[in-house]
N, C-alpha and C positions, 0 to 999 in steps of 0.2 A: 303222352310225350314219351319218347324212347329214353332209355337209360343214358345213352350218349348225349342226347339233347338236354336232359336234366343236368348232367355233369357240366355241359357247356354253359348252361344258364348260370350255374353256380360259379363258374370260372369267369363269367363276364361276357360270354359270347352267346349268340342265338343262331341257330341254323336256319337259314333262309334259302330254301331250295337245296342246292349242293354247296352253298357258300356260308361262311360264318359272318355274323354281323357283330363285331366286338363293341363293348361298352366304350363310350368316349371318355377321354381324360378331361380333367378340369380345364386344361389349356384348350383342348378342342372345343369344349362347350363354350368357353369364353369367345373363341374365334367365331363359332357358329352364331352366338348371340350378337356379336358386332356385325357380322355379315347380314343376319336377319334384320337388324335395325336399319342398315343401309338400304336393303331391298325394300323394306316397308316405307322408308323415307322416300325412295324413288317413286313408289306407287302413290304415296300421299302427295308428292310434288306434282305428279301427273294429274291427280284429282284437283289440285289447286289451280292449275293452269286453265285458261280459257282457250280452247282450240281455235286457231286462226281460220276464218271462213275461206281464205284463199287456198288452204291446203298446205301452206308452209309459212314460216315466220313466227310460229308460237314461241320459239326459243328467245325471241326479242324481249319477251316478258321477264326473262331471267337477266336482263341487262346485257345480253350478247348482241353484237352488231348483225345487221342483215347478211344473208349469204353473199359473199363476195363474187362467187361464180354467177349467181343469179343476177346480181347487180351489173356485172360487166358483160355477160353474154346473153342474159335472158333465158338461159337454160339451167336446169337444176343440177346441183352437185350430188354426189352419192348419198348424202344424208339429208337432202332437202325433203321435208315432210315427215321425218322420223319423229321429231318431238310432237308435232301436231297429231300424228297417228297414235303415238303413245298416250297423249292426253285424251284423245277420242276414246281409246280402249279403256282408259282409267275411268272414264265417264260411262262406260257400258255400251258405247256406240261402236261395236266390233265391225259391222259391215262398213260403216263410214271409215273406220281406221284402215281396213283392208283396201278400200278403194283409194284412199289418200296415199298410203305408202305401206305396202305389205311388210317390209322389214320392221317398221315401227310397231305394227301389231305383233310380229314375232318377238320383238324385244319385250313387249309388255307380257305376253303369254309366258315367256321364259322367266321373266322376273317373278311373276306370280307363282309359277311352278316351283322355282327355286326356293321362294319364301315358304311355300307349303311343305316342301321336302325338309327344309331346315327346321321348321316348327315341329314336324313329326319326329325328326331325329333328336331334337332337344327334349321333347316330351318323353321319348323312349330312352333317352340317355345313351344314344348309339352314335357311332362315328360314321361319317360319310366318306372318309378317306379310302376305305377298301373299294368303294364303287369307282372312285377316280383311278385308283391303282389298277383295278381289274379292266375297266373299259377305256381308260385314257381320255384325252381331250382332243387329240388330233382330228379324228373323224367328225365330231360335232363342230369343231372350229372351222374345218373346211366346208361343212354344210352351211354354216352361218355366213361364211365368206361368199359362197356361191349364191345364197339367198339374197345377200346384200347387193351383189352385182346384178342379179336378175331384177331386184326391186328398183335399182337405179335405172336400168333399161326401161322398166315399166313407167317410172315417173318421167323419164326423158320424153317418152311418147305421149304421156297424158297431161303434162303440165304445159 
């Protein structure tokens, strides 16, 4: 470890590549813990749901009504199949999830990755805020939007 890296570690930061990774504050750790609990709860909920064999409608197990667009037009809405695909992925059926609704699989993978990143940050007592500040959220949000639209087109033709 270089002298500068040793001084940074003592000051509460660690050099990762060319960037520093500061220690998290108590408030950040509390927020990370709450967010981790929410993400793990979502994964647990996906595991508790029984995926609908039709490829959509799993959300009805949560007390939600059937998709209005599907009922009125017979065609899927942009989120038709997302809950089913998420539940399939939570059960380890990744190919089935991809075939059902690609965006649902993406949501599950992102949830699991975010939970892993938060758990690692909490274990290391490090803040994730510099990553958000450095890389921003606009490009990932746009990519998710485009994936959601492409997935809707896919389900439009396959359901």
